[in-house]
N, C-alpha and C positions, 0 to 999 in steps of 0.2 A: 498573084504572087507565086513564084516558083518555090517549091519545097527547099528548105535550107539543109545544108549538110549538118551532120552531128557535130557539135562543138566539143572541145576538151571537157567542159563542165558536164555536158550530157554523158559523154563517155565515162567520166569518173563516176557519176551516179549509177550508170549501167553496171560498171565493174563492182560496185559495192552492193548491188541489188536494191538500190533505193528507188522507190516509185516517184515519178514526177510527170508533169504534163508540160509540153512545149507550147507556148503561146506566141504566135506571130503577129506582127503589127506593121503598119506602114511607117517607115522612118521619115521624119521631117528633119533634115540637116540643120534647120534654123531653130528647132525646138527639141532638144534632147532631154527635156525635163521629165521627172517622174510623173508630173501631172499629165503630160502628153501621153506617156505610156499607159496611165490609168484610163484616160479617155479612149485611147485607141484599142485597148484590150477589153474595155467594158468592166474593168475591175475597180473596186474602191481604192482611193489614194492611200488609205491606211494600210492596205495590204502590199503596196509597192515599196520595196526596200532598195535604196540606192547603195551602191558599193563605193566607198571612198578609201583612198590610199593616203596614209599619213606616215610621219616619221617621228619616233621618240628620241630624246636626247641620250638615253641609255641603251635601249634595246632595238633601235633601228626601225625598219619598215613594219607597219601595222596595217591591217585591213579592218574597216568598220562598215557594218550594214545598219543603216538607219532609215526610219520611215521617210517616204518621199516628200511629205509635206513638212518635215521637221529638219532642224539643223543639227549637225554633229557638235557635241559639247567636248571641245578639245581638253578641257580640264578633267572631265569625267573619264575620257579615254586615257589620259595620262595616268590617272589614279588606277584605273582598271588594269593597265599594262605595266605598272611599276616604273613608269617614267616620271621625271619631274616636269617635263614640258613635252608637248606634242604639237607638231605643225603639219599642215597639209603638204603633200608632195606636189611640187610644181607640175602642172598639166603636161609639160614637155617631157617629164621624166617617167610618167605613168606607163607608157608603152614599153620602154626599156626594162622597167622593173617587173611588170606583170605579164606582158605579151598582149595586153588589151588596150583598146582605144577608148576615149571618152564616149560615153553613151553605149558602150558595149563591154564594160568591165564587170566580170563575174567574180564572186568570192571563191569560186571553185575553178580548178584547172589553171592557176597562174603558173608562170615560169618556175616559181619557187613557192614553197609553202610558207606563208607569213602568219604570225599570230593574228587570229581573226576574232573580232568581237561583234556580236549581234545585239542591237538594242533590245532590252528585256521586254519591251512592248510586244515583240513578236510572239512571246510565249502565250499570249492571250488568244491567238488565232489557231485554227485548225490547218490553215495554209497561209503562206506568204509568197510573194513573187519577187525574184531577183533576176538580174541579167543572166542570160545563158552564155555570155561571152561574145556576143555578136549583136550589132545594132539590128533591131527589128525582131529579136528573139528573146523571150523571157522564159524562166523556169518557174513553174508553180509546184510547190512542195511543202511538206510539213516543216515548221521551224526546227523541230528536234532533228529531223533528217538532215536539214542543211547544216546544223551544228555538228552532227556526227561526221558528215562528209568533209566539212571544212576544218574539223577539229577546233571548232569555235566555242567560245563561252558567251553566255548572256550577261549583259551588264546594262545599267541605266546610262546610256551614253548620248542620248539626244535631248 
């Protein structure tokens, strides 16, 4: 595999002086799941956090990071974000809103800074893994460092 260029997410971390590790893996276009990322990087699925884009009825677009083997609890996200109702953004709209494609959506370095929520399960770990903003590339970093960089809050949302 050839070395990948620095992503917006990695550049943001660099500019903030936040340490991280880039993990590369072989992309399978037919399997963009967190489980595949875990298997391909040799990391436990509990450490892989997927980035999801949702929209609240009051406050608009939101970003959620939840464990790869769990589902986003839309009611919990609505409560955390001060919305009455939250729904997932249609896949076709994600690129336009974030600048990222499915399987390569990072909570960092989006086109616009959206309110971001990380499932509070992340606080139990010394590191978690999120997309670096490109398929085949992940960021390994401390959950608190991710929260600082994304200006995110921890909530039980999965």
